[in-house]
N, C-alpha and C positions, 0 to 999 in steps of 0.2 A: 180158643184157649180160655182159661179161667178156672177158678176153684170155688165151688159152692160150699165145701167143707161142712157138710151136715145140715145145710139150710133146708128147712121144710119147703116143699114145692107141691102145690095142689093143682092138678090138671083135671078139670071136669068138662065134659063135652057130651053133646048128643051124638048118638050113632048115626043120626041123619042130618047133622048140621050142614046147611047148604053153603056156609062160608068157610068152615074149618073141616077139612077131610079127616076122618078117623086116623088114617095113616100118618098124617102130619102130627097129630097129637102123640101117637105112639113113637114117632121119630124124635120128637121133642123130649119125651120122657126118657128115652135111651140116652140122649145127649146130656141131659141134666143129671141123670144117674151116674154116667161116666165121669162127670165133673164133681162128684161127691155129694150131690143133692139127695135128700131123703124124699123120694117122689111118691106121691099118692095120686094114682090115675084112676078116674072113674068115668065110665060111659053110661049114659042114660038113654033108654029106648024111646025113640020117636019124639024127643023133646024139642027139636028144632034149634034155632039160634037164640037161646035165652039162658037164664040161670034159674035154679030152683032153691027151695028152702033148705034142702039137705046140703047143697054146696055152701050156702051162707053159714050154716051151722058148723060145717067142717072147718071153714076158714076162720070163723070166730074162735073155735077151739084151738086151732094152730096158733093164732095170734096170742091167745090167752096163755099159752105155754111158753111164749118167748119172754 
C-alpha cells in the first residue's frame, strides 16, 4: 500500500549486477509506477554492482527539479 503521487523514482542497475537481478528491478519499477511514481528505469550493460556518472547526473537533475 501507499501512494507516491508523482514522486520521481530513478532505478539504475547493471544488466549483470550479481546482487540485484534485473527482474527484481523491473518488478520494483512496476510496483512504484502502480503507486503513482514517475519511474525512470535504466539498465547498463556489463557494469556490475556499482554506479556510473550518468546515474549521478540523472539523480542530480531530478533533485534539482524538486
